[in-house]
C-alpha positions in Angstrom: 64.8 -7.0 -9.5 64.2 -11.0 -10.1 64.9 -12.0 -7.6 63.2 -10.1 -5.6 60.2 -11.3 -7.5 60.7 -14.5 -6.8 60.6 -14.3 -3.3 58.0 -16.0 -0.7 55.3 -13.7 0.9 52.7 -15.9 2.7 52.9 -18.7 0.6 53.3 -16.7 -2.4 55.9 -14.9 -4.8 55.7 -12.0 -5.2 55.1 -11.6 -8.6 52.0 -13.8 -8.0 50.7 -11.2 -5.5 51.3 -8.5 -8.3 49.7 -10.1 -10.6 46.7 -11.0 -8.2 46.6 -7.2 -7.7 46.7 -6.2 -11.0 43.6 -8.4 -12.1 41.8 -6.8 -8.9 42.5 -3.6 -9.8 41.6 -4.1 -13.9 38.4 -5.4 -12.8 37.6 -2.4 -10.4 38.7 -0.2 -13.7 36.5 -2.0 -15.9 33.5 -2.1 -13.5 33.9 1.5 -13.2 34.2 2.6 -16.9 30.7 0.2 -17.6 29.3 2.4 -14.7 30.8 6.0 -16.4 29.7 4.0 -20.0 26.0 3.2 -19.0 25.2 6.4 -17.4 27.1 8.8 -20.3 25.6 6.9 -23.5 23.4 3.8 -22.8 21.0 5.4 -20.7 20.8 8.5 -23.2 19.9 5.9 -26.5 17.5 3.9 -24.3 15.7 7.4 -23.1 15.0 7.7 -26.8 12.9 4.8 -27.4 9.7 4.3 -27.5 9.5 1.7 -25.3 10.1 2.1 -21.5 11.3 -1.6 -21.0 14.9 -0.5 -22.1 15.1 2.3 -19.4 14.0 -0.1 -16.7 16.1 -2.4 -17.2 19.1 -0.5 -17.6 18.7 1.4 -14.4 17.9 -2.3 -12.5 20.8 -4.4 -14.2 23.1 -1.4 -13.8 24.5 -1.8 -10.3 23.8 -6.1 -10.3 26.1 -6.1 -13.2 28.4 -3.9 -12.4 29.1 -5.7 -8.9 29.2 -8.8 -11.0 32.2 -7.9 -12.6 34.0 -6.7 -9.7 33.1 -10.4 -8.0 34.5 -11.9 -10.6 37.6 -9.9 -10.4 38.0 -10.8 -6.7 37.6 -14.6 -8.0 40.4 -14.5 -10.6 42.4 -12.9 -8.5 42.4 -14.8 -5.4 42.2 -18.2 -7.4 46.1 -17.0 -8.7 47.5 -17.1 -5.3 46.9 -20.5 -3.1 46.9 -20.5 0.8 46.4 -23.8 1.4 43.4 -26.3 0.6 41.0 -25.6 3.6 41.4 -21.6 3.1 41.4 -22.2 -0.7 38.2 -24.1 -0.1 36.7 -21.4 2.5 37.1 -18.5 0.1 36.0 -20.7 -3.0 32.5 -20.8 -1.5 32.6 -17.7 -0.1 32.7 -16.3 -3.7 30.3 -19.4 -5.1 27.6 -17.9 -2.7 28.3 -14.2 -3.4 28.2 -14.7 -7.4 24.8 -16.7 -6.8 23.3 -14.1 -4.7 24.8 -11.4 -7.1 22.8 -13.2 -10.1 19.5 -14.0 -7.5 19.9 -9.5 -7.6 19.8 -9.5 -11.3 16.9 -12.0 -12.2 14.8 -10.4 -9.0 15.5 -6.7 -11.0 14.9 -8.0 -14.4 11.6 -10.1 -13.1 10.6 -7.1 -11.6 11.0 -4.5 -14.4 9.1 -6.9 -16.6 6.1 -6.8 -14.1 6.4 -3.2 -13.9 6.6 -2.7 -17.6 4.0 -5.2 -19.0 1.7 -6.8 -15.8 0.9 -2.9 -13.8 -0.8 -1.4 -16.6 -3.2 -4.1 -17.4 -3.7 -4.2 -13.2 -4.7 -0.3 -13.7 -7.1 -0.6 -16.3 -9.0 -3.4 -14.7 -12.0 -2.7 -13.3 -11.5 -4.8 -10.6 -9.7 -3.3 -7.4 -8.6 -6.6 -5.7 -5.9 -7.3 -8.4 -4.8 -3.2 -7.4 -4.1 -4.9 -3.6 -2.5 -8.2 -4.9 0.1 -6.7 -7.1 2.1 -5.4 -4.1 2.1 -8.6 -2.4 2.5 -10.8 -5.5 5.5 -8.6 -6.1 6.8 -9.1 -2.6 6.1 -12.8 -2.8 7.8 -13.7 -6.0 11.1 -11.4 -5.3 10.6 -13.3 -1.5 10.9 -16.6 -3.6 13.6 -15.7 -6.0 16.0 -15.0 -3.2 15.3 -18.2 -1.3 15.7 -19.9 -4.0 19.1 -18.1 -4.1 20.3 -18.4 -1.2 19.6 -22.4 -1.2 21.1 -23.0 -4.6 24.4 -20.8 -3.0 24.4 -22.7 0.2 23.8 -25.8 -2.0 27.1 -25.1 -4.0 29.1 -24.2 -1.1 28.8 -27.7 0.3 26.2 -27.2 3.1 23.5 -29.9 3.9 20.5 -27.8 2.2 18.4 -30.8 3.3 19.4 -31.1 7.1 18.9 -26.9 7.3 15.7 -26.9 5.6 14.0 -29.8 8.3 15.8 -27.8 11.4 14.1 -24.6 9.7 10.9 -26.4 9.8 11.0 -27.4 13.1 12.0 -24.0 14.2 9.6 -22.6 12.3 6.7 -24.5 13.9 8.1 -23.3 17.4 8.3 -19.5 15.9 4.4 -20.4 14.9 3.0 -21.3 18.1 5.5 -17.7 19.6 3.9 -16.2 16.9 0.3 -16.7 16.9 -1.2 -13.4 16.6 0.9 -13.0 13.3 -0.4 -15.8 11.8 -3.9 -14.4 13.1 -3.3 -11.0 11.5 -2.2 -13.0 7.8 -5.3 -14.9 7.7 -7.3 -11.8 8.6 -5.5 -10.5 5.0 -6.2 -13.3 3.7 -10.0 -13.2 4.7 -10.0 -9.8 3.5 -9.1 -10.7 0.2 -11.5 -13.4 0.1 -14.6 -11.3 1.4 -13.6 -8.1 -0.1 -15.4 -6.1 3.0 -13.2 -3.4 1.3 -11.4 -1.9 -1.5 -8.5 1.1 -1.8 -9.4 4.4 -1.5 -12.6 3.3 0.3 -13.8 5.1 4.0 -14.9 2.4 6.6 -14.7 2.9 10.2 -13.5 0.0 12.4 -13.1 -0.3 16.1 -13.7 3.6 16.4 -10.8 4.1 13.3 -12.5 6.2 10.7 -11.0 6.8 7.8 -9.6 5.8 4.3 -8.0 2.9 3.0 -4.2 3.8 1.7 -3.0 -0.3 1.1 -3.9 -3.5 2.6 -1.0 -5.8 3.3 -1.2 -9.3 4.0 -0.5 -8.3 7.7 -1.7 -5.0 8.1 -4.0 -2.5 6.4 -2.9 1.7 6.5 -5.8 3.9 7.1 -5.8 8.1 6.3 -8.0 9.3 9.2 -10.3 12.2 8.7 -7.6 14.2 10.4 -5.0 13.1 8.2 -3.3 10.7 10.6 -2.4 7.2 9.4 -3.1 4.4 11.3 -1.6 0.8 10.8 -3.9 -1.7 12.2 -3.9 -5.7 12.3 -5.5 -7.7 9.8 -7.1 -9.9 12.8 -9.0 -7.0 14.1 -11.2 -6.9 10.5 -12.3 -10.8 11.8 -12.9 -9.9 15.6 -14.7 -6.2 14.7 -17.3 -5.1 12.5 -16.5 -3.3 9.4 -18.7 0.0 8.3 -17.8 0.6 4.8 -19.0 4.6 4.4 -18.0 4.8 0.8 -20.9 1.7 -0.1 -24.0 3.5 1.5 -26.7 4.0 -1.4 -27.3 7.2 -0.2 -26.5 9.5 3.1 -29.6 9.5 5.0 -30.4 13.3 6.7 -33.2 13.5 9.5 -33.7 17.3 10.5 -36.5 18.1 13.8 -38.1 21.3 12.6 -40.3 23.5 15.3 -42.3 26.0 14.4 -44.4 28.3 16.6 -48.1 27.2 18.1 -49.2 30.4 16.9 -48.7 28.8 13.5 -52.2 28.0 11.3 -53.1 24.6 10.2 -52.5 26.6 6.7 -49.3 27.5 7.5 -48.3 23.8 8.6 -49.3 22.4 4.9 -47.4 25.4 3.4 -44.4 24.6 5.4 -44.1 20.6 4.6 -45.0 21.5 1.0 -42.0 23.9 0.8 -40.0 20.9 2.1 -41.0 18.6 0.0 -40.2 21.3 -2.6 -36.8 22.0 -1.5 -35.4 18.9 -1.1 -37.0 17.6 -4.5 -35.7 19.9 -6.6 -31.8 19.8 -5.7 -29.5 18.2 -7.9 -27.5 16.3 -5.2 -31.2 14.8 -2.9 -32.6 12.0 -3.9 -36.4 12.1 -5.2 -37.4 10.0 -1.9 -38.3 12.7 0.6 -40.4 12.2 3.7 -42.0 15.1 5.5 -44.5 14.5 8.8 -46.2 16.7 11.1 -45.2 14.3 13.9 -44.9 15.8 17.7 -46.8 18.3 20.0 -43.8 19.8 21.6 -43.4 21.6 25.1 -42.8 24.8 23.0 -43.5 23.8 19.3 -45.1 21.7 16.7 -42.8 19.4 15.1 -42.0 18.5 11.7 -39.9 15.3 10.8 -37.7 16.4 8.0 -36.1 13.3 6.3 -34.3 13.0 3.2 -31.5 11.2 1.1 -28.3 13.1 -0.6 -26.7 10.4 -3.6 -23.5 8.9 -3.7 -21.6 11.6 -5.9 -23.2 14.4 -4.0 -21.3 16.8 -1.5 -22.8 15.8 1.6 -21.8 19.4 3.7 -22.4 21.8 0.8 -25.9 19.5 -0.3 -26.9 20.1 3.7 -25.6 24.0 3.2 -28.0 24.5 0.3 -31.1 22.8 1.7 -30.8 24.7 5.4 -30.0 27.9 3.8 -33.2 27.6 1.6 -35.5 26.5 3.7 -34.1 29.4 6.0 -35.0 31.9 3.1 -38.4 30.5 2.4 -39.9 30.0 5.9 -39.0 33.9 6.2 -40.3 34.7 3.4 -43.5 33.2 4.3 -43.7 34.6 7.9 -43.2 31.1 9.5 -41.6 31.4 12.7 -39.0 28.5 14.1 -40.0 27.9 17.9 -37.4 28.4 20.7 -37.3 27.1 24.4 -40.0 29.9 25.7 -42.4 30.3 28.9 -45.5 31.7 29.7 -46.1 32.3 33.1 -50.2 33.3 34.3 -50.2 35.4 37.2 -53.7 35.6 39.1 
């Protein structure tokens, strides 16, 4: 048996192979056991605490920690064997990069949990909507920065010439920027959206024929939900090339009606009609006090009355118009004021 264990197999004794497999299997068992303990006991314990940070941390760090144990197990198992200097150096570099990336993954999730627990509630409580729009972008940029640093540190520890690699990426990035001018334009358009603030989240806007509510403002594009319920992604470059109509910011909705009464209506009836129109709009809670009424035209078959009123921003636009129109119909009928419709009177000799 001892002779069998000391036999060579791919440059290593069988005994060393068995030890390496034992380390590997042991690390997998430890990782599985830790995963079970976290799910069975740790999460239940953190759920009973008042703060939500420990719940977030346990949930976010569970996978990086478990995978980290597995990576260390692979490293120590492989380190117990020898395959020659070139192969050993290659796999050592691979494990180094993998372990650093796993640590980066853990740091990214830790920082994201801290932001979710402490920064996001402060942003939601603030009166400004700019920070609400910036928060998702800031979180993505922070993650991208950490991952970039992790990759650079990993490659540097693996023996790569990071300075030469970055210089090469700089030259390639210049060529890529020239080829991706539209993307750069959209990014600068997104920056201008944050600086000029032509709209905020949940504002209703009309841009380039698209009418809808702003759902998300990104660094490259903006998503709006149209009145038909469809989501449209608009490149931010369009906001610098086209006029933006912010419907939400209108001080009040202007409603213009042209009413026509028959020519049989006496002067007293026209005066009565205009007084009732002022009274109807003035008494409605969703209408502004500024009401304009004018006997403004002699039509082919009607005497025209121009009726202008304004609906408050918080008022229901459709329901307010319905209420006022129904009240006009009801009161004009009660007073015997007839609306005109196209008619012709033919005289024969």
